[in-house]
DSSP file (Angstrom, degrees, kcal/mol; ACC not computed):
  #  RESIDUE AA STRUCTURE BP1 BP2  ACC     N-H-->O    O-->H-N    N-H-->O    O-->H-N    TCO  KAPPA ALPHA  PHI   PSI    X-CA   Y-CA   Z-CA
    1    1 A M     >        0   0    0      0, 0.0     4,-1.8     0, 0.0     5,-0.2   0.000 360.0 360.0 360.0 -42.8   -8.0   46.7   93.4
    2    2 A A  H  >  +     0   0    0      1,-0.2     4,-2.4     2,-0.2     5,-0.1   0.842 360.0  58.2 -63.7 -32.6   -4.3   45.8   93.4
    3    3 A V  H  > S+     0   0    0      2,-0.2     4,-2.0     1,-0.2    -1,-0.2   0.921 103.9  51.5 -63.2 -43.0   -3.8   47.7   96.7
    4    4 A R  H  > S+     0   0    0      1,-0.2     4,-1.5     2,-0.2    -1,-0.2   0.933 112.7  44.7 -60.7 -45.9   -6.4   45.5   98.4
    5    5 A Y  H  X S+     0   0    0     -4,-1.8     4,-2.4     1,-0.2    -1,-0.2   0.867 108.7  58.7 -66.2 -34.0   -4.7   42.4   97.3
    6    6 A G  H  X S+     0   0    0     -4,-2.4     4,-2.8     1,-0.2    65,-0.7   0.883 101.5  55.1 -59.8 -39.0   -1.3   43.9   98.2
    7    7 A I  H  X S+     0   0    0     -4,-2.0     4,-2.3     1,-0.2    -1,-0.2   0.931 110.2  45.0 -60.2 -46.3   -2.6   44.3  101.8
    8    8 A F  H  X S+     0   0    0     -4,-1.5     4,-2.0     2,-0.2    -2,-0.2   0.897 114.9  47.1 -67.1 -40.1   -3.4   40.6  102.1
    9    9 A Q  H  X S+     0   0    0     -4,-2.4     4,-2.5     2,-0.2    -1,-0.2   0.885 112.5  50.0 -69.7 -37.2   -0.1   39.5  100.5
   10   10 A D  H  X S+     0   0    0     -4,-2.8     4,-1.9    -5,-0.2    -2,-0.2   0.898 107.8  54.9 -64.0 -39.5    1.8   41.9  102.7
   11   11 A W  H  < S+     0   0    0     -4,-2.3    -2,-0.2    -5,-0.2    -1,-0.2   0.925 111.8  43.1 -59.3 -46.1    0.0   40.4  105.7
   12   12 A R  H >< S+     0   0    0     -4,-2.0     3,-1.5     1,-0.2    -1,-0.2   0.905 111.7  54.0 -66.6 -41.6    1.1   36.9  104.8
   13   13 A A  H 3< S+     0   0    0     -4,-2.5    -1,-0.2     1,-0.3    -2,-0.2   0.812 110.4  47.7 -63.5 -29.6    4.6   38.0  104.0
   14   14 A N  T >< S+     0   0    0     -4,-1.9     3,-2.2    -5,-0.1     7,-0.3   0.030  78.6 154.1-101.1  25.7    4.9   39.6  107.5
   15   15 A K  T <  S+     0   0    0     -3,-1.5    -3,-0.1     1,-0.3    -4,-0.0  -0.312  73.4  15.0 -56.1 132.2    3.6   36.6  109.4
   16   16 A G  T 3  S+     0   0    0      1,-0.1    -1,-0.3     2,-0.0    -2,-0.0   0.573 107.9  98.1  78.1   9.6    5.0   36.6  112.9
   17   17 A N    <>  +     0   0    0     -3,-2.2     4,-2.3     1,-0.1     5,-0.2  -0.731  44.9 175.5-131.1  81.0    6.0   40.3  112.4
   18   18 A P  H  > S+     0   0    0      0, 0.0     4,-2.6     0, 0.0     5,-0.2   0.839  81.4  53.6 -60.7 -34.4    3.4   42.6  114.0
   19   19 A K  H  > S+     0   0    0      2,-0.2     4,-2.6     1,-0.2     5,-0.2   0.943 110.2  46.9 -64.6 -46.7    5.5   45.7  113.3
   20   20 A G  H  > S+     0   0    0     54,-0.2     4,-2.3     1,-0.2     5,-0.2   0.890 113.0  50.0 -61.1 -40.6    5.8   44.8  109.6
   21   21 A R  H  X S+     0   0    0     -4,-2.3     4,-2.4    -7,-0.3     5,-0.3   0.935 111.5  47.8 -63.6 -46.4    2.1   44.1  109.4
   22   22 A L  H  X S+     0   0    0     -4,-2.6     4,-2.3     1,-0.2     5,-0.2   0.940 113.5  46.9 -60.0 -48.8    1.1   47.3  111.0
   23   23 A V  H  X S+     0   0    0     -4,-2.6     4,-3.0     1,-0.2    -1,-0.2   0.914 114.0  47.0 -62.1 -44.0    3.4   49.4  108.8
   24   24 A M  H  X S+     0   0    0     -4,-2.3     4,-2.7     2,-0.2     5,-0.2   0.878 112.0  48.4 -72.1 -36.9    2.3   47.7  105.6
   25   25 A V  H  X S+     0   0    0     -4,-2.4     4,-2.1     2,-0.2    -1,-0.2   0.936 116.2  45.1 -64.4 -44.0   -1.5   48.0  106.3
   26   26 A F  H  X S+     0   0    0     -4,-2.3     4,-2.5    -5,-0.3    -2,-0.2   0.924 113.8  49.9 -63.6 -45.0   -1.0   51.6  107.2
   27   27 A F  H  X S+     0   0    0     -4,-3.0     4,-2.9    -5,-0.2     5,-0.2   0.944 111.0  48.0 -59.5 -49.8    1.2   52.2  104.1
   28   28 A R  H  X S+     0   0    0     -4,-2.7     4,-2.1     1,-0.2    -1,-0.2   0.889 112.0  50.4 -61.0 -39.3   -1.3   50.6  101.7
   29   29 A T  H  X S+     0   0    0     -4,-2.1     4,-2.5    -5,-0.2    -1,-0.2   0.940 113.5  44.3 -63.6 -47.1   -4.1   52.6  103.2
   30   30 A M  H  X S+     0   0    0     -4,-2.5     4,-1.7     1,-0.2    -2,-0.2   0.890 111.0  54.7 -65.8 -39.0   -2.3   55.8  102.9
   31   31 A H  H  < S+     0   0    0     -4,-2.9    -1,-0.2    -5,-0.2    -2,-0.2   0.899 112.1  44.4 -61.1 -40.6   -1.1   55.0   99.4
   32   32 A L  H >< S+     0   0    0     -4,-2.1     3,-1.3    -5,-0.2    -2,-0.2   0.922 113.1  49.8 -69.2 -44.8   -4.7   54.4   98.3
   33   33 A L  H >< S+     0   0    0     -4,-2.5     3,-0.7     1,-0.3    -2,-0.2   0.732 101.7  62.7 -69.6 -22.8   -6.1   57.5  100.0
   34   34 A R  T 3< S+     0   0    0     -4,-1.7    -1,-0.3     1,-0.2    -2,-0.2   0.493  74.6  97.1 -81.0  -1.5   -3.5   59.8   98.5
   35   35 A Q  T <  S+     0   0    0     -3,-1.3     2,-0.3    -4,-0.2    -1,-0.2   0.774  90.9  24.9 -63.1 -28.1   -4.7   59.1   94.9
   36   36 A N  S <> S-     0   0    0     -3,-0.7     4,-2.0    -4,-0.2     5,-0.1  -0.973  77.3-120.6-138.4 157.3   -6.8   62.2   94.8
   37   37 A L  H  > S+     0   0    0     -2,-0.3     4,-2.6     1,-0.2     5,-0.2   0.846 107.6  57.4 -63.1 -38.2   -6.8   65.6   96.5
   38   38 A A  H  > S+     0   0    0      1,-0.2     4,-2.4     2,-0.2    -1,-0.2   0.943 110.5  41.9 -62.1 -48.6  -10.3   65.3   98.1
   39   39 A S  H  > S+     0   0    0      1,-0.2     4,-2.3     2,-0.2    -1,-0.2   0.875 112.9  55.2 -67.9 -34.5   -9.5   62.1   99.9
   40   40 A F  H  < S+     0   0    0     -4,-2.0     7,-0.2     1,-0.2    -2,-0.2   0.935 111.5  43.5 -61.0 -45.2   -6.1   63.4  100.9
   41   41 A L  H >< S+     0   0    0     -4,-2.6     3,-1.1     1,-0.2    -2,-0.2   0.904 113.9  50.0 -68.3 -41.0   -7.7   66.5  102.5
   42   42 A V  H 3< S+     0   0    0     -4,-2.4    -1,-0.2     1,-0.2    -2,-0.2   0.893 119.3  37.7 -63.7 -39.2  -10.4   64.6  104.2
   43   43 A F  T >X S+     0   0    0     -4,-2.3     4,-1.8    -5,-0.2     3,-0.9   0.134  77.8 122.2-101.2  20.6   -8.0   62.1  105.7
   44   44 A L  H <> S+     0   0    0     -3,-1.1     4,-2.2     1,-0.3     5,-0.2   0.867  72.6  55.8 -51.8 -42.7   -5.2   64.6  106.4
   45   45 A P  H 3> S+     0   0    0      0, 0.0     4,-2.3     0, 0.0    -1,-0.3   0.874 106.5  51.7 -59.8 -33.8   -5.2   63.8  110.2
   46   46 A L  H <> S+     0   0    0     -3,-0.9     4,-2.3     2,-0.2    -2,-0.2   0.883 107.9  51.4 -68.4 -37.8   -4.6   60.1  109.2
   47   47 A F  H  X S+     0   0    0     -4,-1.8     4,-2.0    -7,-0.2    -1,-0.2   0.890 110.5  48.9 -64.5 -38.9   -1.6   61.1  107.0
   48   48 A I  H  X S+     0   0    0     -4,-2.2     4,-2.5     2,-0.2    -2,-0.2   0.909 109.9  51.5 -66.1 -42.0   -0.2   63.1  109.9
   49   49 A L  H  X S+     0   0    0     -4,-2.3     4,-3.2     2,-0.2     5,-0.4   0.904 107.2  54.2 -60.5 -41.2   -0.7   60.1  112.2
   50   50 A Y  H  X>S+     0   0    0     -4,-2.3     4,-2.3     1,-0.2     5,-1.0   0.939 110.0  46.8 -56.8 -48.4    1.1   57.9  109.7
   51   51 A R  I  X>S+     0   0    0     -4,-2.0     5,-1.8     3,-0.2     4,-0.7   0.928 116.5  43.3 -61.1 -45.9    4.1   60.3  109.7
   52   52 A V  I  <>S+     0   0    0     -4,-2.5     5,-1.9     3,-0.2     4,-0.3   0.951 122.7  36.1 -67.1 -49.2    4.2   60.5  113.5
   53   53 A L  I  <>S+     0   0    0     -4,-3.2     5,-2.0     3,-0.2     4,-0.2   0.969 127.8  30.3 -71.3 -54.5    3.7   56.8  114.2
   54   54 A V  I  <5S+     0   0    0     -4,-2.3     6,-2.4    -5,-0.4    -3,-0.2   0.949 130.5  30.6 -75.6 -49.6    5.6   55.1  111.3
   55   55 A E  I  <<S+     0   0    0     -5,-1.0     4,-0.2    -4,-0.7    -3,-0.2   0.943 130.3  28.9 -79.9 -46.7    8.4   57.6  110.7
   56   56 A W  I   <S+     0   0    0     -5,-1.8    -3,-0.2    -4,-0.3    -4,-0.1   0.906 130.8  30.2 -85.0 -42.0    9.0   59.2  114.0
   57   57 A M  I   <S+     0   0    0     -5,-1.9    -3,-0.2    -4,-0.2    -4,-0.2   0.912 131.5  31.4 -86.8 -43.6    8.1   56.5  116.5
   58   58 A L  S   <S-     0   0    0     -5,-2.0    21,-0.3    -6,-0.2    -3,-0.2   0.576  98.1-133.3 -90.3  -9.1    8.9   53.3  114.5
   59   59 A C        +     0   0    0     -4,-0.2    21,-1.2    -6,-0.2    20,-0.8   0.878  59.3 135.2  59.8  41.8   11.8   55.0  112.6
   60   60 A I  E     -a   80   0A   0     -6,-2.4     2,-1.3    19,-0.2    -1,-0.2  -0.935  40.9-161.4-121.9 106.3   10.7   53.6  109.2
   61   61 A E  E     +a   81   0A   0     19,-3.4    21,-2.4    -2,-0.5    -6,-0.1  -0.714  32.5 147.2 -91.0  92.0   10.8   56.3  106.5
   62   62 A L        -     0   0    0     -2,-1.3    21,-0.1    19,-0.2    -7,-0.1  -0.805  38.8-146.0-127.7  85.6    8.5   54.7  103.9
   63   63 A P    >   -     0   0    0      0, 0.0     3,-1.7     0, 0.0    -2,-0.0  -0.198  16.1-126.2 -59.2 143.1    6.7   57.5  102.1
   64   64 A W  T 3  S+     0   0    0      1,-0.3   -30,-0.1   -17,-0.1   -17,-0.0   0.609 106.9  64.8 -66.8 -11.4    3.1   56.7  101.0
   65   65 A K  T 3  S+     0   0    0      2,-0.1    -1,-0.3   -31,-0.0    19,-0.0   0.636  75.9 111.7 -83.7 -14.9    4.0   57.7   97.4
   66   66 A T  S <  S-     0   0    0     -3,-1.7     2,-0.7    16,-0.1    21,-0.2  -0.300  70.4-128.1 -60.5 139.5    6.5   54.9   97.1
   67   67 A R  E     +e   87   0B   0     19,-1.5    21,-2.9    17,-0.2     2,-0.4  -0.830  35.3 174.2 -94.2 116.9    5.4   52.2   94.6
   68   68 A I  E     -e   88   0B   0     -2,-0.7    21,-0.2    19,-0.2    22,-0.1  -0.985  23.8-135.1-128.7 127.5    5.6   48.8   96.2
   69   69 A G        -     0   0    0     19,-0.9     3,-0.4    20,-0.8    23,-0.1  -0.219  42.8 -77.5 -70.9 168.3    4.5   45.5   94.8
   70   70 A P  S    S+     0   0    0      0, 0.0    21,-2.9     0, 0.0    22,-0.2  -0.237 109.2  39.2 -67.9 156.1    2.5   43.0   96.8
   71   71 A G  S    S+     0   0    0    -65,-0.7     2,-0.4     1,-0.2   -61,-0.1   0.800  73.0 170.0  78.3  30.4    4.1   40.7   99.4
   72   72 A F        -     0   0    0     -3,-0.4     2,-0.4   -66,-0.2    -1,-0.2  -0.613  15.6-160.0 -78.7 128.4    6.5   43.3  100.8
   73   73 A R  E     -i   93   0C   0     19,-2.8    21,-2.4    -2,-0.4     2,-0.6  -0.929  11.0-162.9-115.6 133.2    8.3   42.2  104.0
   74   74 A I  E     -i   94   0C   0     -2,-0.4     2,-0.6    19,-0.2     3,-0.4  -0.946  10.2-165.0-112.9 109.1    9.9   44.5  106.5
   75   75 A D  E    S-i   95   0C   0     19,-2.9    21,-0.6    -2,-0.6    -2,-0.0  -0.846  74.5 -17.5 -95.6 123.9   12.3   42.5  108.8
   76   76 A H  S    S-     0   0    0     -2,-0.6     2,-0.4    19,-0.2    -1,-0.3   0.942  80.0-159.6  48.2  62.4   13.4   44.4  111.9
   77   77 A G    >   +     0   0    0     -3,-0.4     3,-1.0    19,-0.1    -1,-0.2   0.249  39.8 133.8 -65.3  11.3   12.3   47.7  110.4
   78   78 A Q  T 3  S+     0   0    0     -2,-0.4    19,-2.7     1,-0.2    20,-0.2  -0.393  75.8   5.0 -64.9 137.7   14.3   50.1  112.6
   79   79 A A  T 3  S+     0   0    0    -20,-0.8     2,-0.5   -21,-0.3    -1,-0.2   0.798  84.6 158.4  62.0  34.6   16.2   52.8  110.7
   80   80 A L  E <   -a   60   0A   0    -21,-1.2   -19,-3.4    -3,-1.0     2,-0.5  -0.792  17.8-173.7 -89.6 127.4   14.7   52.0  107.3
   81   81 A V  E     +ab  61  99A   0     17,-2.9    19,-2.6    -2,-0.5     2,-0.4  -0.982   6.1 174.3-126.9 120.1   14.9   54.9  104.8
   82   82 A V  E     - b   0 100A   0    -21,-2.4    19,-0.2    -2,-0.5     2,-0.1  -0.992  28.8-127.8-127.9 128.1   13.3   54.7  101.4
   83   83 A N    >   -     0   0    0     17,-2.7     3,-1.9    -2,-0.4    -2,-0.0  -0.475  22.7-124.0 -70.1 143.0   13.0   57.5   98.8
   84   84 A D  T 3  S+     0   0    0      1,-0.3   -17,-0.2    -2,-0.1    -1,-0.1   0.651 108.8  61.0 -67.1 -13.5    9.5   58.1   97.6
   85   85 A G  T 3  S+     0   0    0    -19,-0.1    -1,-0.3     2,-0.1    28,-0.2   0.494  79.4 113.2 -88.2  -3.4   10.7   57.6   94.0
   86   86 A T    <   -     0   0    0     -3,-1.9   -19,-1.5    14,-0.2     2,-0.5  -0.405  54.2-153.4 -69.1 143.3   11.8   54.1   94.6
   87   87 A V  E     -ef  67 115B   0     27,-1.8    29,-3.5   -21,-0.2     2,-0.4  -0.985   8.9-167.8-121.5 126.4    9.9   51.3   92.9
   88   88 A F  E     -ef  68 116B   0    -21,-2.9   -19,-0.9    -2,-0.5    29,-0.2  -0.904  10.5-143.2-111.4 140.7    9.7   47.7   94.4
   89   89 A G    >   -     0   0    0     28,-1.1   -20,-0.8    27,-1.0     3,-0.6  -0.056  44.8 -60.7 -80.7-166.1    8.5   44.6   92.6
   90   90 A A  T 3  S+     0   0    0      1,-0.2    29,-3.3   -22,-0.1    30,-0.2  -0.491 111.8  16.5 -81.4 147.7    6.5   41.8   94.2
   91   91 A G  T 3  S+     0   0    0    -21,-2.9    -1,-0.2    27,-0.2     2,-0.2   0.751  81.0 157.4  70.5  28.1    7.8   39.7   97.1
   92   92 A C    <   -     0   0    0     -3,-0.6   -19,-2.8   -22,-0.2     2,-0.4  -0.535  26.5-155.4 -85.8 152.5   10.7   41.9   98.2
   93   93 A T  E     -ij  73 121C   0     27,-2.5    29,-2.8   -21,-0.2     2,-0.4  -0.996   8.9-174.3-127.0 132.4   12.2   41.9  101.7
   94   94 A V  E     -i   74   0C   0    -21,-2.4   -19,-2.9    -2,-0.4     2,-0.2  -0.950   9.0-155.2-122.9 148.6   14.1   44.8  103.4
   95   95 A R  E >   -i   75   0C   0     27,-0.5     3,-0.7    -2,-0.4   -19,-0.2  -0.649  34.3 -60.0-118.3 175.5   15.9   44.7  106.7
   96   96 A N  T 3  S+     0   0    0    -21,-0.6    29,-2.5     1,-0.2    30,-0.3  -0.028 110.9  17.3 -58.2 152.6   16.9   47.2  109.3
   97   97 A S  T 3  S+     0   0    0    -19,-2.7     2,-0.4     1,-0.2    -1,-0.2   0.761  85.8 148.7  59.2  31.5   19.2   50.2  108.8
   98   98 A T    <   -     0   0    0     -3,-0.7   -17,-2.9   -20,-0.2     2,-0.5  -0.770  31.5-160.7 -96.8 140.2   18.8   50.0  105.0
   99   99 A T  E     +bc  81 127A   0     27,-2.3    29,-2.7    -2,-0.4     2,-0.4  -0.987  11.7 175.1-122.1 127.2   18.9   53.2  102.9
  100  100 A I  E     +bc  82 128A   0    -19,-2.6   -17,-2.7    -2,-0.5     2,-0.3  -0.980  29.7 101.1-132.2 118.8   17.4   53.2   99.3
  101  101 A G  E     - c   0 129A   0     27,-2.3    29,-2.2    -2,-0.4     2,-0.1  -0.967  61.5 -64.2-172.7-172.1   17.3   56.4   97.4
  102  102 A N        -     0   0    0     -2,-0.3     2,-0.3    27,-0.2    11,-0.1  -0.268  42.2-130.4 -85.4 175.9   18.5   58.9   94.8
  103  103 A K        -     0   0    0      9,-0.3     8,-2.7    26,-0.1     2,-0.4  -0.956  19.3-108.6-130.5 153.6   21.8   60.7   94.7
  104  104 A R  B     -N  110   0D   0     -2,-0.3     6,-0.2     6,-0.2     2,-0.1  -0.641  35.9-141.7 -80.1 130.0   22.8   64.3   94.3
  105  105 A M    >   -     0   0    0      4,-3.4     3,-1.8    -2,-0.4    -1,-0.0  -0.378  26.3-102.1 -87.5 168.4   24.5   64.9   90.9
  106  106 A K  T 3  S+     0   0    0      1,-0.3    -1,-0.1     2,-0.1    -2,-0.0   0.806 121.3  56.5 -61.2 -30.7   27.4   67.3   90.3
  107  107 A D  T 3  S-     0   0    0      2,-0.1    -1,-0.3     1,-0.1     3,-0.1   0.435 121.7-105.0 -83.0   2.3   25.1   69.9   88.8
  108  108 A G  S <  S+     0   0    0     -3,-1.8    -2,-0.1     1,-0.3    -1,-0.1   0.263  85.2 116.6  94.5 -11.9   23.0   69.9   92.0
  109  109 A S        -     0   0    0     -5,-0.1    -4,-3.4     1,-0.1     2,-0.4  -0.277  63.8-115.8 -80.0 174.3   20.0   68.0   90.6
  110  110 A Y  B     -N  104   0D   0     -6,-0.2    -6,-0.2    -3,-0.1     3,-0.1  -0.908  18.3-129.5-116.1 142.2   19.0   64.6   91.9
  111  111 A S        -     0   0    0     -8,-2.7     2,-0.1    -2,-0.4    -9,-0.1  -0.219  38.9 -88.1 -73.9 171.9   19.0   61.3   90.1
  112  112 A R        -     0   0    0    -10,-0.1    -9,-0.3     1,-0.1    20,-0.2  -0.439  48.5-105.8 -74.5 161.0   16.0   59.0   89.9
  113  113 A A        -     0   0    0    -28,-0.2   -11,-0.1     1,-0.2    -1,-0.1  -0.399  47.7 -77.6 -82.9 164.8   15.7   56.5   92.7
  114  114 A P        -     0   0    0      0, 0.0   -27,-1.8     0, 0.0     2,-0.5  -0.212  32.0-141.0 -63.6 151.6   16.4   52.7   92.2
  115  115 A I  E     -fg  87 133B   0     17,-2.3    19,-2.9   -29,-0.2     2,-0.5  -0.980  21.1-162.3-111.8 121.8   14.0   50.4   90.5
  116  116 A I  E     -fg  88 134B   0    -29,-3.5   -27,-1.0    -2,-0.5    19,-0.2  -0.912   7.2-139.7-114.7 129.5   14.0   47.0   92.3
  117  117 A G    >   -     0   0    0     17,-2.5   -28,-1.1    -2,-0.5     3,-0.6   0.186  37.9 -60.8 -73.9-167.1   12.7   43.9   90.7
  118  118 A D  T 3  S+     0   0    0      1,-0.2    19,-2.7   -29,-0.1    20,-0.4  -0.487 111.5  10.5 -80.2 147.4   10.6   41.0   92.1
  119  119 A R  T 3  S+     0   0    0    -29,-3.3     2,-0.5     1,-0.2    -1,-0.2   0.853  79.9 163.1  56.3  43.0   11.8   38.8   95.0
  120  120 A V    <   -     0   0    0     -3,-0.6   -27,-2.5   -30,-0.2     2,-0.6  -0.812  26.0-154.4 -93.9 130.8   14.8   40.9   95.9
  121  121 A D  E     -jk  93 139C   0     17,-2.4    19,-3.2    -2,-0.5     2,-0.6  -0.928   9.1-164.3-109.6 114.6   16.2   40.2   99.4
  122  122 A I  E     - k   0 140C   0    -29,-2.8   -27,-0.5    -2,-0.6    19,-0.2  -0.886  11.9-138.9-108.2 121.0   18.0   43.2  100.9
  123  123 A G    >   -     0   0    0     17,-2.8     3,-1.3    -2,-0.6   -28,-0.3  -0.189  34.7 -75.6 -74.5 165.7   20.3   42.6  103.8
  124  124 A A  T 3  S+     0   0    0      1,-0.2    19,-2.4    18,-0.1    20,-0.2  -0.254 113.5  13.4 -61.0 145.3   20.7   44.8  106.9
  125  125 A N  T 3  S+     0   0    0    -29,-2.5    -1,-0.2    17,-0.2   -27,-0.2   0.621  88.7 152.4  64.1  15.9   22.6   48.0  106.6
  126  126 A A    <   -     0   0    0     -3,-1.3   -27,-2.3   -30,-0.3     2,-0.4  -0.447  32.4-153.9 -74.7 151.5   22.6   47.9  102.8
  127  127 A V  E     -cd  99 145A   0     17,-2.9    19,-3.4   -29,-0.2     2,-0.5  -0.995  12.0-178.4-127.1 123.9   22.7   51.1  100.8
  128  128 A I  E     +cd 100 146A   0    -29,-2.7   -27,-2.3    -2,-0.4     2,-0.4  -0.957  18.2 171.7-125.0 109.6   21.2   51.2   97.3
  129  129 A I  E     +c  101   0A   0     17,-2.3   -27,-0.2    -2,-0.5   -26,-0.1  -0.947  27.5  14.4-130.0 138.1   21.8   54.6   95.8
  130  130 A G  S    S-     0   0    0    -29,-2.2     2,-2.3    -2,-0.4    18,-0.1  -0.326  98.4 -36.4 103.8-177.6   21.2   56.2   92.4
  131  131 A P  S    S+     0   0    0      0, 0.0     2,-0.2     0, 0.0   -18,-0.1  -0.367  88.3 136.2 -81.2  62.0   19.5   55.6   89.1
  132  132 A I        -     0   0    0     -2,-2.3   -17,-2.3   -20,-0.2     2,-0.4  -0.652  47.8-138.0-110.5 164.4   20.1   51.9   89.1
  133  133 A T  E     -g  115   0B   0     -2,-0.2    17,-2.1   -19,-0.2     2,-0.5  -0.987   8.2-160.1-122.7 130.4   18.0   48.8   88.4
  134  134 A V  E     -gh 116 150B   0    -19,-2.9   -17,-2.5    -2,-0.4     3,-0.1  -0.955  22.9-136.5-109.0 121.3   18.1   45.7   90.5
  135  135 A G    >   -     0   0    0     15,-3.1     3,-0.5    -2,-0.5   -18,-0.4   0.011  31.2 -72.4 -71.8 178.7   16.8   42.6   88.6
  136  136 A D  T 3  S+     0   0    0      1,-0.2    17,-2.4   -19,-0.1    18,-0.3  -0.336 111.1  18.6 -69.7 152.1   14.5   39.9   89.8
  137  137 A D  T 3  S+     0   0    0    -19,-2.7     2,-0.3    15,-0.2    -1,-0.2   0.861  87.6 151.1  57.0  42.9   15.6   37.2   92.3
  138  138 A V    <   -     0   0    0     -3,-0.5   -17,-2.4   -20,-0.4     2,-0.5  -0.791  35.5-151.9-103.6 146.6   18.6   39.2   93.5
  139  139 A A  E     -kl 121 155C   0     15,-1.8    17,-2.5    -2,-0.3     2,-0.6  -0.981   5.3-160.9-115.0 131.3   20.2   39.0   97.0
  140  140 A I  E     -kl 122 156C   0    -19,-3.2   -17,-2.8    -2,-0.5    17,-0.2  -0.960  22.8-129.0-112.4 119.5   21.9   42.1   98.3
  141  141 A G    >   -     0   0    0     15,-3.2     3,-1.7    -2,-0.6   -18,-0.1  -0.114  32.8 -80.4 -67.9 160.8   24.3   41.3  101.2
  142  142 A A  T 3  S+     0   0    0      1,-0.3    16,-0.4   -20,-0.1   -17,-0.2  -0.361 115.4   7.5 -59.5 136.2   24.4   42.9  104.6
  143  143 A A  T 3  S+     0   0    0    -19,-2.4    -1,-0.3     1,-0.2     2,-0.2   0.602  91.0 151.8  65.2  15.4   26.3   46.2  104.5
  144  144 A A    <   -     0   0    0     -3,-1.7   -17,-2.9   -20,-0.2     2,-0.6  -0.512  38.5-148.0 -73.3 144.3   26.6   46.2  100.7
  145  145 A V  E     -d  127   0A   0     13,-2.1    16,-2.9   -19,-0.2     2,-0.6  -0.924  16.8-166.2-114.7 103.4   26.8   49.6   99.0
  146  146 A V  E     +d  128   0A   0    -19,-3.4   -17,-2.3    -2,-0.6   -14,-0.1  -0.815  28.8 149.2-100.0 117.3   25.1   49.2   95.6
  147  147 A V        +     0   0    0     -2,-0.6     2,-0.3    14,-0.2    -1,-0.1   0.271  61.3  59.3-127.2   6.0   25.7   52.0   93.1
  148  148 A R  S    S-     0   0    0    -18,-0.1   -16,-0.1   -16,-0.1   -19,-0.0  -0.923  95.4 -80.9-132.5 158.9   25.5   50.0   89.9
  149  149 A D        -     0   0    0     -2,-0.3   -15,-0.2   -18,-0.1    -2,-0.1  -0.196  36.3-150.1 -56.0 147.2   22.9   47.8   88.2
  150  150 A V  B     -h  134   0B   0    -17,-2.1   -15,-3.1    -4,-0.1     3,-0.1  -0.980  16.2-133.5-122.1 116.9   22.5   44.2   89.5
  151  151 A P    >   -     0   0    0      0, 0.0     3,-1.1     0, 0.0   -17,-0.0  -0.262  37.2 -80.1 -69.7 157.7   21.3   41.7   86.9
  152  152 A A  T 3  S+     0   0    0      1,-0.2   -15,-0.2   -14,-0.1   -14,-0.1  -0.189 112.9  20.7 -55.0 142.5   18.6   39.2   87.7
  153  153 A G  T 3  S+     0   0    0    -17,-2.4    13,-1.4     1,-0.2    -1,-0.2   0.664 100.4 112.8  75.3  18.1   19.6   36.1   89.6
  154  154 A H  E <   - M   0 165C   0     -3,-1.1   -15,-1.8   -18,-0.3     2,-0.4  -0.620  59.7-126.5-116.2 175.9   22.8   37.6   91.1
  155  155 A V  E     -lM 139 164C   0      9,-3.1     9,-2.8   -17,-0.2     2,-0.5  -0.977  11.8-153.7-123.8 136.5   24.2   38.6   94.5
  156  156 A A  E     +lM 140 163C   0    -17,-2.5   -15,-3.2    -2,-0.4     2,-0.3  -0.958  25.3 167.3-111.2 123.9   25.6   42.0   95.3
  157  157 A I  E   > + M   0 162C   0      5,-2.3     5,-3.0    -2,-0.5   -14,-0.1  -0.979  30.5  18.2-137.6 147.1   28.1   42.0   98.2
  158  158 A G  T   5S-     0   0    0    -16,-0.4   -13,-2.1    -2,-0.3     3,-0.2  -0.224  86.3 -46.8  96.1-179.9   30.7   44.3   99.7
  159  159 A N  T   5S+     0   0    0      1,-0.5     2,-0.1   -15,-0.2    -1,-0.1  -0.936 137.1  21.2-137.4 109.6   31.5   48.0   99.7
  160  160 A P  T   5S-     0   0    0      0, 0.0    -1,-0.5     0, 0.0   -14,-0.2   0.629 117.9-115.2 -69.5 154.1   31.4   49.0   96.9
  161  161 A A  T   5 -     0   0    0    -16,-2.9     2,-0.4    -3,-0.2    -3,-0.2  -0.279  26.2-159.3 -65.0 137.3   29.3   46.1   95.9
  162  162 A R  E   < -M  157   0C   0     -5,-3.0    -5,-2.3   -16,-0.0     2,-0.5  -0.908  17.8-128.2-110.6 148.1   30.6   43.5   93.5
  163  163 A V  E     +M  156   0C   0     -2,-0.4     2,-0.3    -7,-0.2    -7,-0.2  -0.832  30.1 173.8-103.1 128.1   28.1   41.3   91.6
  164  164 A V  E     -M  155   0C   0     -9,-2.8    -9,-3.1    -2,-0.5     2,-0.1  -0.918  36.9 -97.8-128.9 156.3   28.5   37.6   91.6
  165  165 A A  E     -M  154   0C   0     -2,-0.3   -11,-0.2   -11,-0.2   -12,-0.1  -0.433  44.5-106.6 -69.8 145.1   26.3   34.8   90.3
  166  166 A K        -     0   0    0    -13,-1.4     3,-0.1    -2,-0.1    -1,-0.1  -0.466  40.7-101.5 -68.4 143.7   24.1   33.0   92.8
  167  167 A P    >   -     0   0    0      0, 0.0     3,-1.3     0, 0.0    -1,-0.1  -0.345  51.2 -86.4 -61.4 149.2   25.2   29.6   93.8
  168  168 A E  T 3  S+     0   0    0      1,-0.2    -3,-0.0     2,-0.1     0, 0.0  -0.270 112.4  24.5 -57.2 139.6   23.2   26.8   92.1
  169  169 A G  T 3         0   0    0     -3,-0.1    -1,-0.2     1,-0.0    -3,-0.0   0.555 360.0 360.0  83.8   9.4   20.0   25.8   93.8
  170  170 A R    <         0   0    0     -3,-1.3    -2,-0.1    -4,-0.0    -1,-0.0   0.382 360.0 360.0-121.1 360.0   19.4   29.1   95.6
């Protein structure tokens, strides 16, 4: 049920953005169909089409296993890379050339992917890596490299990112 509502909220969030709308409707459909093995096998050609169209042609690596809250907006989605273990809250926006994922640890294992709260606005060329948590109502600046937790209501800017309080009224 939540997936269906997510489609409508994503549609509204991507108003005026046909690429974002296409990707999110396709993503939500694939996310729903992958829930059990029977539907995955029946719709395998659709999963292959998703990979070819979204990942190879549109250059948006958004695996159907990723957990994304409703109202997800993709602005200028070129070169977007998201690890399938990433979790997004509701009302998030991501922009072009953004990478969000886990990191390789010294022992060769991989960390968990980031958990991103509600209403997080991620600027172009941002990198969010590792087992971090980004709180609600956070802004991540363009080209920021975030490798530490960002508390709710703050802004992360720079490389490596430093966290500052949001200006009043924003």
